[in-house]
Biopython code that builds the backbone (N, CA, C, O; Angstrom):
import numpy as np
from Bio.PDB.StructureBuilder import StructureBuilder

atoms = [
    (1, "UNK", "N", (-10.878, -10.334, -16.637)),
    (1, "UNK", "CA", (-12.029, -9.699, -16.059)),
    (1, "UNK", "C", (-12.772, -8.805, -17.050)),
    (1, "UNK", "O", (-13.162, -7.689, -16.705)),
    (2, "UNK", "N", (-12.963, -9.270, -18.239)),
    (2, "UNK", "CA", (-13.712, -8.462, -19.206)),
    (2, "UNK", "C", (-15.136, -8.169, -18.749)),
    (2, "UNK", "O", (-15.690, -7.126, -19.095)),
    (3, "UNK", "N", (-15.735, -9.070, -17.977)),
    (3, "UNK", "CA", (-17.112, -8.837, -17.518)),
    (3, "UNK", "C", (-17.186, -7.594, -16.650)),
    (3, "UNK", "O", (-18.167, -6.854, -16.722)),
    (4, "UNK", "N", (-16.175, -7.349, -15.831)),
    (4, "UNK", "CA", (-16.153, -6.146, -14.986)),
    (4, "UNK", "C", (-16.088, -4.891, -15.851)),
    (4, "UNK", "O", (-16.742, -3.894, -15.546)),
    (5, "UNK", "N", (-15.313, -4.933, -16.917)),
    (5, "UNK", "CA", (-15.198, -3.781, -17.814)),
    (5, "UNK", "C", (-16.525, -3.518, -18.525)),
    (5, "UNK", "O", (-16.900, -2.365, -18.734)),
    (6, "UNK", "N", (-17.220, -4.566, -18.890)),
    (6, "UNK", "CA", (-18.505, -4.413, -19.571)),
    (6, "UNK", "C", (-19.551, -3.838, -18.615)),
    (6, "UNK", "O", (-20.381, -3.025, -19.021)),
    (7, "UNK", "N", (-19.515, -4.253, -17.358)),
    (7, "UNK", "CA", (-20.486, -3.766, -16.370)),
    (7, "UNK", "C", (-20.246, -2.307, -15.993)),
    (7, "UNK", "O", (-21.163, -1.622, -15.541)),
    (8, "UNK", "N", (-19.015, -1.833, -16.177)),
    (8, "UNK", "CA", (-18.658, -0.472, -15.768)),
    (8, "UNK", "C", (-18.019, 0.287, -16.937)),
    (8, "UNK", "O", (-16.819, 0.559, -16.909)),
    (9, "UNK", "N", (-18.798, 0.626, -17.948)),
    (9, "UNK", "CA", (-18.208, 1.260, -19.132)),
    (9, "UNK", "C", (-17.590, 2.630, -18.846)),
    (9, "UNK", "O", (-16.585, 2.981, -19.466)),
    (10, "UNK", "N", (-18.158, 3.410, -17.929)),
    (10, "UNK", "CA", (-17.579, 4.725, -17.625)),
    (10, "UNK", "C", (-16.205, 4.567, -16.981)),
    (10, "UNK", "O", (-15.269, 5.292, -17.318)),
    (11, "UNK", "N", (-16.088, 3.621, -16.058)),
    (11, "UNK", "CA", (-14.794, 3.368, -15.422)),
    (11, "UNK", "C", (-13.782, 2.887, -16.455)),
    (11, "UNK", "O", (-12.632, 3.326, -16.466)),
    (12, "UNK", "N", (-14.226, 1.979, -17.322)),
    (12, "UNK", "CA", (-13.331, 1.441, -18.342)),
    (12, "UNK", "C", (-12.839, 2.549, -19.269)),
    (12, "UNK", "O", (-11.654, 2.606, -19.597)),
    (13, "UNK", "N", (-13.757, 3.437, -19.694)),
    (13, "UNK", "CA", (-13.364, 4.540, -20.558)),
    (13, "UNK", "C", (-12.367, 5.450, -19.846)),
    (13, "UNK", "O", (-11.369, 5.859, -20.439)),
    (14, "UNK", "N", (-12.628, 5.767, -18.582)),
    (14, "UNK", "CA", (-11.728, 6.605, -17.804)),
    (14, "UNK", "C", (-10.346, 5.952, -17.706)),
    (14, "UNK", "O", (-9.325, 6.616, -17.885)),
    (15, "UNK", "N", (-10.325, 4.679, -17.428)),
    (15, "UNK", "CA", (-9.063, 3.944, -17.295)),
    (15, "UNK", "C", (-8.267, 3.952, -18.597)),
    (15, "UNK", "O", (-7.053, 4.158, -18.587)),
    (16, "UNK", "N", (-8.950, 3.729, -19.708)),
    (16, "UNK", "CA", (-8.266, 3.622, -20.997)),
    (16, "UNK", "C", (-7.884, 4.971, -21.602)),
    (16, "UNK", "O", (-6.928, 5.055, -22.372)),
    (17, "UNK", "N", (-8.625, 6.027, -21.257)),
    (17, "UNK", "CA", (-8.391, 7.315, -21.908)),
    (17, "UNK", "C", (-7.545, 8.285, -21.092)),
    (17, "UNK", "O", (-7.274, 9.391, -21.560)),
    (18, "UNK", "N", (-7.123, 7.912, -19.901)),
    (18, "UNK", "CA", (-6.321, 8.795, -19.058)),
    (18, "UNK", "C", (-4.959, 8.175, -18.767)),
    (18, "UNK", "O", (-4.787, 6.959, -18.856)),
    (19, "UNK", "N", (-3.987, 9.030, -18.416)),
    (19, "UNK", "CA", (-2.684, 8.477, -18.037)),
    (19, "UNK", "C", (-2.799, 7.677, -16.748)),
    (19, "UNK", "O", (-3.801, 7.753, -16.037)),
    (20, "UNK", "N", (-1.755, 6.910, -16.462)),
    (20, "UNK", "CA", (-1.760, 6.100, -15.245)),
    (20, "UNK", "C", (-1.994, 6.976, -14.022)),
    (20, "UNK", "O", (-1.525, 8.113, -13.956)),
    (21, "UNK", "N", (-2.724, 6.434, -13.063)),
    (21, "UNK", "CA", (-2.906, 7.138, -11.802)),
    (21, "UNK", "C", (-1.600, 7.102, -11.029)),
    (21, "UNK", "O", (-0.839, 6.138, -11.108)),
    (22, "UNK", "N", (-1.357, 8.159, -10.288)),
    (22, "UNK", "CA", (-0.146, 8.197, -9.474)),
    (22, "UNK", "C", (-0.550, 8.279, -8.003)),
    (22, "UNK", "O", (-1.655, 8.704, -7.666)),
    (23, "UNK", "N", (0.338, 7.878, -7.174)),
    (23, "UNK", "CA", (0.146, 7.935, -5.728)),
    (23, "UNK", "C", (1.134, 8.960, -5.200)),
    (23, "UNK", "O", (2.340, 8.716, -5.201)),
    (24, "UNK", "N", (0.632, 10.111, -4.746)),
    (24, "UNK", "CA", (1.493, 11.224, -4.366)),
    (24, "UNK", "C", (2.538, 10.823, -3.337)),
    (24, "UNK", "O", (3.713, 11.154, -3.499)),
    (25, "UNK", "N", (2.147, 10.127, -2.298)),
    (25, "UNK", "CA", (3.097, 9.760, -1.250)),
    (25, "UNK", "C", (4.173, 8.823, -1.800)),
    (25, "UNK", "O", (5.346, 8.937, -1.445)),
    (26, "UNK", "N", (3.769, 7.912, -2.657)),
    (26, "UNK", "CA", (4.720, 6.973, -3.238)),
    (26, "UNK", "C", (5.661, 7.719, -4.177)),
    (26, "UNK", "O", (6.864, 7.458, -4.191)),
    (27, "UNK", "N", (5.115, 8.646, -4.962)),
    (27, "UNK", "CA", (5.942, 9.434, -5.870)),
    (27, "UNK", "C", (6.967, 10.256, -5.104)),
    (27, "UNK", "O", (8.135, 10.312, -5.490)),
    (28, "UNK", "N", (6.534, 10.901, -4.013)),
    (28, "UNK", "CA", (7.452, 11.705, -3.208)),
    (28, "UNK", "C", (8.547, 10.857, -2.582)),
    (28, "UNK", "O", (9.713, 11.250, -2.561)),
    (29, "UNK", "N", (8.169, 9.699, -2.075)),
    (29, "UNK", "CA", (9.159, 8.811, -1.459)),
    (29, "UNK", "C", (10.166, 8.329, -2.494)),
    (29, "UNK", "O", (11.364, 8.283, -2.216)),
    (30, "UNK", "N", (9.696, 7.970, -3.679)),
    (30, "UNK", "CA", (10.596, 7.498, -4.726)),
    (30, "UNK", "C", (11.515, 8.626, -5.194)),
    (30, "UNK", "O", (12.701, 8.398, -5.435)),
    (31, "UNK", "N", (10.976, 9.839, -5.323)),
    (31, "UNK", "CA", (11.802, 10.976, -5.739)),
    (31, "UNK", "C", (12.863, 11.275, -4.678)),
    (31, "UNK", "O", (14.014, 11.558, -5.010)),
    (32, "UNK", "N", (12.481, 11.212, -3.426)),
    (32, "UNK", "CA", (13.440, 11.426, -2.342)),
    (32, "UNK", "C", (14.537, 10.379, -2.357)),
    (32, "UNK", "O", (15.711, 10.686, -2.147)),
    (33, "UNK", "N", (14.144, 9.139, -2.608)),
    (33, "UNK", "CA", (15.143, 8.069, -2.664)),
    (33, "UNK", "C", (16.097, 8.272, -3.832)),
    (33, "UNK", "O", (17.301, 8.055, -3.696)),
    (34, "UNK", "N", (15.565, 8.688, -4.986)),
    (34, "UNK", "CA", (16.430, 8.939, -6.144)),
    (34, "UNK", "C", (17.420, 10.069, -5.850)),
    (34, "UNK", "O", (18.593, 9.976, -6.213)),
    (35, "UNK", "N", (16.944, 11.151, -5.183)),
    (35, "UNK", "CA", (17.850, 12.248, -4.826)),
    (35, "UNK", "C", (18.936, 11.773, -3.874)),
    (35, "UNK", "O", (20.103, 12.136, -4.017)),
    (36, "UNK", "N", (18.544, 10.960, -2.901)),
    (36, "UNK", "CA", (19.519, 10.451, -1.943)),
    (36, "UNK", "C", (20.549, 9.567, -2.655)),
    (36, "UNK", "O", (21.741, 9.639, -2.358)),
    (37, "UNK", "N", (20.091, 8.743, -3.585)),
    (37, "UNK", "CA", (21.008, 7.865, -4.318)),
    (37, "UNK", "C", (21.990, 8.656, -5.165)),
    (37, "UNK", "O", (23.135, 8.239, -5.341)),
    (38, "UNK", "N", (21.548, 9.804, -5.696)),
    (38, "UNK", "CA", (22.449, 10.641, -6.483)),
    (38, "UNK", "C", (23.582, 11.181, -5.620)),
    (38, "UNK", "O", (24.726, 11.271, -6.068)),
    (39, "UNK", "N", (23.260, 11.539, -4.388)),
    (39, "UNK", "CA", (24.257, 12.105, -3.486)),
    (39, "UNK", "C", (25.022, 11.051, -2.705)),
    (39, "UNK", "O", (26.152, 11.280, -2.275)),
    (40, "UNK", "N", (24.406, 9.911, -2.527)),
    (40, "UNK", "CA", (24.994, 8.879, -1.673)),
    (40, "UNK", "C", (24.693, 7.504, -2.281)),
    (40, "UNK", "O", (23.823, 6.799, -1.771)),
    (41, "UNK", "N", (25.383, 7.106, -3.347)),
    (41, "UNK", "CA", (25.069, 5.856, -4.063)),
    (41, "UNK", "C", (25.069, 4.615, -3.185)),
    (41, "UNK", "O", (24.304, 3.685, -3.441)),
    (42, "UNK", "N", (25.903, 4.578, -2.164)),
    (42, "UNK", "CA", (25.940, 3.389, -1.314)),
    (42, "UNK", "C", (24.709, 3.271, -0.416)),
    (42, "UNK", "O", (24.488, 2.220, 0.186)),
    (43, "UNK", "N", (23.903, 4.334, -0.318)),
    (43, "UNK", "CA", (22.702, 4.276, 0.528)),
    (43, "UNK", "C", (21.702, 3.258, -0.001)),
    (43, "UNK", "O", (20.991, 2.625, 0.779)),
    (44, "UNK", "N", (21.641, 3.095, -1.317)),
    (44, "UNK", "CA", (20.708, 2.121, -1.894)),
    (44, "UNK", "C", (21.076, 0.708, -1.474)),
    (44, "UNK", "O", (20.206, -0.093, -1.130)),
    (45, "UNK", "N", (22.345, 0.411, -1.502)),
    (45, "UNK", "CA", (22.790, -0.920, -1.095)),
    (45, "UNK", "C", (22.462, -1.153, 0.383)),
    (45, "UNK", "O", (22.013, -2.238, 0.753)),
    (46, "UNK", "N", (22.682, -0.148, 1.221)),
    (46, "UNK", "CA", (22.367, -0.288, 2.649)),
    (46, "UNK", "C", (20.872, -0.448, 2.861)),
    (46, "UNK", "O", (20.448, -1.295, 3.647)),
    (47, "UNK", "N", (20.062, 0.356, 2.167)),
    (47, "UNK", "CA", (18.602, 0.278, 2.328)),
    (47, "UNK", "C", (18.082, -1.067, 1.862)),
    (47, "UNK", "O", (17.230, -1.665, 2.518)),
    (48, "UNK", "N", (18.587, -1.550, 0.732)),
    (48, "UNK", "CA", (18.153, -2.850, 0.225)),
    (48, "UNK", "C", (18.540, -3.974, 1.152)),
    (48, "UNK", "O", (17.757, -4.897, 1.377)),
    (49, "UNK", "N", (19.744, -3.905, 1.695)),
    (49, "UNK", "CA", (20.200, -4.945, 2.619)),
    (49, "UNK", "C", (19.377, -4.917, 3.894)),
    (49, "UNK", "O", (19.062, -5.968, 4.452)),
    (50, "UNK", "N", (19.023, -3.719, 4.363)),
    (50, "UNK", "CA", (18.229, -3.604, 5.589)),
    (50, "UNK", "C", (16.836, -4.180, 5.398)),
    (50, "UNK", "O", (16.280, -4.777, 6.319)),
    (51, "UNK", "N", (16.273, -4.009, 4.220)),
    (51, "UNK", "CA", (14.922, -4.508, 3.957)),
    (51, "UNK", "C", (14.931, -5.959, 3.517)),
    (51, "UNK", "O", (13.878, -6.594, 3.454)),
    (52, "UNK", "N", (16.102, -6.491, 3.212)),
    (52, "UNK", "CA", (16.185, -7.883, 2.794)),
    (52, "UNK", "C", (15.938, -8.095, 1.317)),
    (52, "UNK", "O", (15.847, -9.237, 0.867)),
    (53, "UNK", "N", (15.827, -7.021, 0.552)),
    (53, "UNK", "CA", (15.624, -7.135, -0.888)),
    (53, "UNK", "C", (16.561, -6.169, -1.594)),
    (53, "UNK", "O", (16.969, -5.171, -1.001)),
    (54, "UNK", "N", (16.911, -6.441, -2.843)),
    (54, "UNK", "CA", (17.809, -5.531, -3.549)),
    (54, "UNK", "C", (17.176, -4.179, -3.837)),
    (54, "UNK", "O", (17.895, -3.186, -3.946)),
    (55, "UNK", "N", (15.850, -4.105, -3.965)),
    (55, "UNK", "CA", (15.174, -2.841, -4.244)),
    (55, "UNK", "C", (13.940, -2.756, -3.354)),
    (55, "UNK", "O", (12.840, -3.106, -3.781)),
    (56, "UNK", "N", (14.115, -2.297, -2.127)),
    (56, "UNK", "CA", (13.054, -2.331, -1.129)),
    (56, "UNK", "C", (11.863, -1.464, -1.508)),
    (56, "UNK", "O", (10.732, -1.820, -1.179)),
    (57, "UNK", "N", (12.071, -0.348, -2.182)),
    (57, "UNK", "CA", (10.966, 0.521, -2.562)),
    (57, "UNK", "C", (11.149, 0.928, -4.016)),
    (57, "UNK", "O", (11.923, 1.841, -4.301)),
    (58, "UNK", "N", (10.458, 0.277, -4.937)),
    (58, "UNK", "CA", (10.682, 0.509, -6.370)),
    (58, "UNK", "C", (10.266, 1.907, -6.814)),
    (58, "UNK", "O", (9.353, 2.502, -6.243)),
    (59, "UNK", "N", (10.939, 2.422, -7.831)),
    (59, "UNK", "CA", (10.627, 3.738, -8.370)),
    (59, "UNK", "C", (9.612, 3.661, -9.512)),
    (59, "UNK", "O", (8.929, 4.648, -9.783)),
    (60, "UNK", "N", (9.496, 2.529, -10.178)),
    (60, "UNK", "CA", (8.561, 2.340, -11.278)),
    (60, "UNK", "C", (7.135, 2.225, -10.744)),
    (60, "UNK", "O", (6.895, 1.497, -9.780)),
    (61, "UNK", "N", (6.179, 2.942, -11.363)),
    (61, "UNK", "CA", (4.799, 2.948, -10.855)),
    (61, "UNK", "C", (4.163, 1.559, -10.803)),
    (61, "UNK", "O", (3.505, 1.211, -9.822)),
    (62, "UNK", "N", (4.358, 0.781, -11.840)),
    (62, "UNK", "CA", (3.763, -0.560, -11.844)),
    (62, "UNK", "C", (4.372, -1.413, -10.739)),
    (62, "UNK", "O", (3.671, -2.192, -10.092)),
    (63, "UNK", "N", (5.661, -1.269, -10.526)),
    (63, "UNK", "CA", (6.317, -2.002, -9.449)),
    (63, "UNK", "C", (5.829, -1.503, -8.089)),
    (63, "UNK", "O", (5.717, -2.285, -7.145)),
    (64, "UNK", "N", (5.539, -0.205, -7.986)),
    (64, "UNK", "CA", (5.022, 0.352, -6.732)),
    (64, "UNK", "C", (3.649, -0.232, -6.413)),
    (64, "UNK", "O", (3.371, -0.608, -5.274)),
    (65, "UNK", "N", (2.801, -0.301, -7.426)),
    (65, "UNK", "CA", (1.465, -0.868, -7.218)),
    (65, "UNK", "C", (1.588, -2.328, -6.771)),
    (65, "UNK", "O", (0.888, -2.760, -5.856)),
    (66, "UNK", "N", (2.471, -3.078, -7.415)),
    (66, "UNK", "CA", (2.678, -4.475, -7.023)),
    (66, "UNK", "C", (3.234, -4.557, -5.605)),
    (66, "UNK", "O", (2.842, -5.432, -4.832)),
    (67, "UNK", "N", (4.143, -3.652, -5.263)),
    (67, "UNK", "CA", (4.731, -3.613, -3.920)),
    (67, "UNK", "C", (3.639, -3.388, -2.870)),
    (67, "UNK", "O", (3.590, -4.085, -1.856)),
    (68, "UNK", "N", (2.766, -2.408, -3.123)),
    (68, "UNK", "CA", (1.679, -2.095, -2.184)),
    (68, "UNK", "C", (0.690, -3.252, -2.117)),
    (68, "UNK", "O", (0.263, -3.645, -1.032)),
    (69, "UNK", "N", (0.322, -3.800, -3.280)),
    (69, "UNK", "CA", (-0.616, -4.928, -3.316)),
    (69, "UNK", "C", (-0.081, -6.112, -2.519)),
    (69, "UNK", "O", (-0.817, -6.745, -1.763)),
    (70, "UNK", "N", (1.192, -6.403, -2.691)),
    (70, "UNK", "CA", (1.792, -7.557, -2.019)),
    (70, "UNK", "C", (1.973, -7.333, -0.522)),
    (70, "UNK", "O", (2.152, -8.290, 0.232)),
    (71, "UNK", "N", (1.926, -6.069, -0.087)),
    (71, "UNK", "CA", (2.107, -5.772, 1.339)),
    (71, "UNK", "C", (0.850, -6.089, 2.154)),
    (71, "UNK", "O", (0.912, -6.180, 3.380)),
    (72, "UNK", "N", (-0.275, -6.253, 1.485)),
    (72, "UNK", "CA", (-1.533, -6.524, 2.182)),
    (72, "UNK", "C", (-1.888, -7.994, 2.093)),
    (72, "UNK", "O", (-1.760, -8.613, 1.037)),
    (73, "UNK", "N", (-2.327, -8.538, 3.191)),
    (73, "UNK", "CA", (-2.684, -9.951, 3.272)),
    (73, "UNK", "C", (-4.201, -10.073, 3.277)),
    (73, "UNK", "O", (-4.843, -9.656, 4.241)),
    (74, "UNK", "N", (-4.796, -10.638, 2.218)),
    (74, "UNK", "CA", (-6.255, -10.738, 2.172)),
    (74, "UNK", "C", (-6.842, -11.679, 3.227)),
    (74, "UNK", "O", (-8.051, -11.668, 3.459)),
    (75, "UNK", "N", (-6.007, -12.481, 3.858)),
    (75, "UNK", "CA", (-6.515, -13.388, 4.891)),
    (75, "UNK", "C", (-6.589, -12.725, 6.267)),
    (75, "UNK", "O", (-6.982, -13.369, 7.240)),
    (76, "UNK", "N", (-6.213, -11.436, 6.361)),
    (76, "UNK", "CA", (-6.291, -10.701, 7.626)),
    (76, "UNK", "C", (-7.736, -10.737, 8.120)),
    (76, "UNK", "O", (-8.653, -10.401, 7.371)),
    (77, "UNK", "N", (-7.944, -11.140, 9.374)),
    (77, "UNK", "CA", (-9.311, -11.278, 9.896)),
    (77, "UNK", "C", (-9.428, -10.608, 11.268)),
    (77, "UNK", "O", (-8.487, -9.970, 11.741)),
    (78, "UNK", "N", (-10.593, -10.763, 11.897)),
    (78, "UNK", "CA", (-10.841, -10.093, 13.174)),
    (78, "UNK", "C", (-9.924, -10.582, 14.284)),
    (78, "UNK", "O", (-9.545, -9.795, 15.151)),
    (79, "UNK", "N", (-9.562, -11.845, 14.279)),
    (79, "UNK", "CA", (-8.642, -12.317, 15.318)),
    (79, "UNK", "C", (-7.256, -11.700, 15.111)),
    (79, "UNK", "O", (-6.553, -11.423, 16.082)),
    (80, "UNK", "N", (-6.861, -11.485, 13.857)),
    (80, "UNK", "CA", (-5.601, -10.792, 13.577)),
    (80, "UNK", "C", (-5.673, -9.341, 14.061)),
    (80, "UNK", "O", (-4.716, -8.825, 14.638)),
    (81, "UNK", "N", (-6.813, -8.692, 13.823)),
    (81, "UNK", "CA", (-6.986, -7.304, 14.266)),
    (81, "UNK", "C", (-6.919, -7.218, 15.796)),
    (81, "UNK", "O", (-6.298, -6.308, 16.345)),
    (82, "UNK", "N", (-7.553, -8.157, 16.466)),
    (82, "UNK", "CA", (-7.519, -8.181, 17.936)),
    (82, "UNK", "C", (-6.081, -8.356, 18.431)),
    (82, "UNK", "O", (-5.648, -7.659, 19.349)),
    (83, "UNK", "N", (-5.347, -9.286, 17.823)),
    (83, "UNK", "CA", (-3.955, -9.513, 18.207)),
    (83, "UNK", "C", (-3.124, -8.252, 17.982)),
    (83, "UNK", "O", (-2.311, -7.877, 18.827)),
    (84, "UNK", "N", (-3.334, -7.602, 16.835)),
    (84, "UNK", "CA", (-2.577, -6.400, 16.514)),
    (84, "UNK", "C", (-2.849, -5.288, 17.529)),
    (84, "UNK", "O", (-1.931, -4.581, 17.945)),
    (85, "UNK", "N", (-4.114, -5.141, 17.921)),
    (85, "UNK", "CA", (-4.460, -4.129, 18.930)),
    (85, "UNK", "C", (-3.811, -4.440, 20.272)),
    (85, "UNK", "O", (-3.371, -3.527, 20.971)),
    (86, "UNK", "N", (-3.746, -5.703, 20.638)),
    (86, "UNK", "CA", (-3.081, -6.093, 21.892)),
    (86, "UNK", "C", (-1.592, -5.807, 21.813)),
    (86, "UNK", "O", (-0.996, -5.340, 22.784)),
    (87, "UNK", "N", (-0.988, -6.083, 20.668)),
    (87, "UNK", "CA", (0.438, -5.804, 20.494)),
    (87, "UNK", "C", (0.708, -4.303, 20.547)),
    (87, "UNK", "O", (1.733, -3.868, 21.071)),
    (88, "UNK", "N", (-0.212, -3.521, 20.005)),
    (88, "UNK", "CA", (-0.059, -2.068, 19.969)),
    (88, "UNK", "C", (-0.069, -1.508, 21.390)),
    (88, "UNK", "O", (0.658, -0.565, 21.702)),
    (89, "UNK", "N", (-0.898, -2.098, 22.242)),
    (89, "UNK", "CA", (-0.940, -1.700, 23.648)),
    (89, "UNK", "C", (-1.509, -0.315, 23.860)),
    (89, "UNK", "O", (-2.444, 0.099, 23.175)),
    (90, "UNK", "N", (-0.931, 0.402, 24.825)),
    (90, "UNK", "CA", (-1.422, 1.734, 25.194)),
    (90, "UNK", "C", (-0.614, 2.855, 24.552)),
    (90, "UNK", "O", (-0.540, 3.954, 25.100)),
    (91, "UNK", "N", (-0.009, 2.592, 23.401)),
    (91, "UNK", "CA", (0.819, 3.614, 22.772)),
    (91, "UNK", "C", (0.018, 4.649, 22.001)),
    (91, "UNK", "O", (0.584, 5.636, 21.532)),
    (92, "UNK", "N", (-1.270, 4.448, 21.862)),
    (92, "UNK", "CA", (-2.112, 5.410, 21.158)),
    (92, "UNK", "C", (-3.296, 4.721, 20.513)),
    (92, "UNK", "O", (-3.442, 3.503, 20.609)),
    (93, "UNK", "N", (-4.142, 5.501, 19.855)),
    (93, "UNK", "CA", (-5.324, 4.915, 19.219)),
    (93, "UNK", "C", (-4.957, 4.035, 18.033)),
    (93, "UNK", "O", (-3.887, 4.184, 17.442)),
    (94, "UNK", "N", (-5.844, 3.128, 17.698)),
    (94, "UNK", "CA", (-5.666, 2.223, 16.567)),
    (94, "UNK", "C", (-6.724, 2.565, 15.528)),
    (94, "UNK", "O", (-7.893, 2.745, 15.870)),
    (95, "UNK", "N", (-6.331, 2.654, 14.276)),
    (95, "UNK", "CA", (-7.273, 2.903, 13.181)),
    (95, "UNK", "C", (-7.318, 1.656, 12.301)),
    (95, "UNK", "O", (-6.288, 1.203, 11.801)),
    (96, "UNK", "N", (-8.504, 1.114, 12.120)),
    (96, "UNK", "CA", (-8.685, -0.044, 11.248)),
    (96, "UNK", "C", (-9.186, 0.441, 9.893)),
    (96, "UNK", "O", (-10.244, 1.063, 9.798)),
    (97, "UNK", "N", (-8.432, 0.157, 8.868)),
    (97, "UNK", "CA", (-8.836, 0.535, 7.515)),
    (97, "UNK", "C", (-9.637, -0.609, 6.908)),
    (97, "UNK", "O", (-9.328, -1.781, 7.124)),
    (98, "UNK", "N", (-10.651, -0.265, 6.159)),
    (98, "UNK", "CA", (-11.432, -1.281, 5.483)),
    (98, "UNK", "C", (-12.731, -1.623, 6.184)),
    (98, "UNK", "O", (-13.436, -2.541, 5.766)),
    (99, "UNK", "N", (-13.061, -0.895, 7.250)),
    (99, "UNK", "CA", (-14.333, -1.109, 7.936)),
    (99, "UNK", "C", (-15.386, -0.348, 7.140)),
    (99, "UNK", "O", (-15.413, 0.883, 7.163)),
    (100, "UNK", "N", (-16.260, -1.080, 6.428)),
    (100, "UNK", "CA", (-17.214, -0.421, 5.536)),
    (100, "UNK", "C", (-18.677, -0.703, 5.877)),
    (100, "UNK", "O", (-19.562, 0.048, 5.468)),
    (101, "UNK", "N", (-18.932, -1.751, 6.602)),
    (101, "UNK", "CA", (-20.319, -2.096, 6.922)),
    (101, "UNK", "C", (-20.609, -1.756, 8.377)),
    (101, "UNK", "O", (-19.703, -1.784, 9.210)),
    (102, "UNK", "N", (-21.866, -1.435, 8.693)),
    (102, "UNK", "CA", (-22.221, -1.108, 10.082)),
    (102, "UNK", "C", (-21.880, -2.224, 11.069)),
    (102, "UNK", "O", (-21.424, -1.946, 12.178)),
    (103, "UNK", "N", (-22.096, -3.487, 10.678)),
    (103, "UNK", "CA", (-21.779, -4.570, 11.596)),
    (103, "UNK", "C", (-20.268, -4.687, 11.838)),
    (103, "UNK", "O", (-19.839, -5.070, 12.926)),
    (104, "UNK", "N", (-19.463, -4.356, 10.817)),
    (104, "UNK", "CA", (-18.012, -4.318, 11.011)),
    (104, "UNK", "C", (-17.628, -3.185, 11.948)),
    (104, "UNK", "O", (-16.740, -3.352, 12.784)),
    (105, "UNK", "N", (-18.280, -2.039, 11.823)),
    (105, "UNK", "CA", (-17.970, -0.899, 12.701)),
    (105, "UNK", "C", (-18.283, -1.243, 14.148)),
    (105, "UNK", "O", (-17.502, -0.929, 15.046)),
    (106, "UNK", "N", (-19.426, -1.888, 14.379)),
    (106, "UNK", "CA", (-19.770, -2.295, 15.753)),
    (106, "UNK", "C", (-18.745, -3.271, 16.299)),
    (106, "UNK", "O", (-18.330, -3.176, 17.454)),
    (107, "UNK", "N", (-18.350, -4.195, 15.470)),
    (107, "UNK", "CA", (-17.363, -5.189, 15.926)),
    (107, "UNK", "C", (-16.003, -4.531, 16.194)),
    (107, "UNK", "O", (-15.292, -4.929, 17.116)),
    (108, "UNK", "N", (-15.648, -3.539, 15.400)),
    (108, "UNK", "CA", (-14.355, -2.864, 15.547)),
    (108, "UNK", "C", (-14.254, -2.122, 16.875)),
    (108, "UNK", "O", (-13.169, -2.057, 17.454)),
    (109, "UNK", "N", (-15.343, -1.567, 17.368)),
    (109, "UNK", "CA", (-15.271, -0.811, 18.618)),
    (109, "UNK", "C", (-15.406, -1.700, 19.846)),
    (109, "UNK", "O", (-15.224, -1.221, 20.966)),
    (110, "UNK", "N", (-15.716, -2.960, 19.673)),
    (110, "UNK", "CA", (-15.853, -3.864, 20.816)),
    (110, "UNK", "C", (-14.512, -4.289, 21.348)),
    (110, "UNK", "O", (-14.444, -5.052, 22.312)),
]
sb = StructureBuilder()
sb.init_structure("model")
sb.init_model(0)
sb.init_chain("A")
sb.init_seg("    ")
for serial, (resi, resn, name, xyz) in enumerate(atoms, 1):
    if name == "N":
        sb.init_residue(resn, " ", resi, " ")
    sb.init_atom(name, np.array(xyz, "f"), 0.0, 1.0, " ", f" {name:<3s}", serial, name[0])
structure = sb.get_structure()
């Protein structure tokens, strides 16, 4: 994607000249998990087995970004949102993330 970098030189400079961005919530969760593992080493094995993977929540930032990226399905559409709202039921309000256009906002409240 060199064309994107050329179109946005300020963003590219910021990206190249600063340290990696961190995600506070992810950092806190990873730090908490590391502390728990220090006190209770078998907890990692239990957590990994429960999630179905050997490392359910990675501590490495690049792995965290990949973990978050892979958790989202780009094929999610309005029929999926409708189904999810029906499954949610009357347990409380639903917040749809990613509604950016006025026509999407109108559709979201219908």
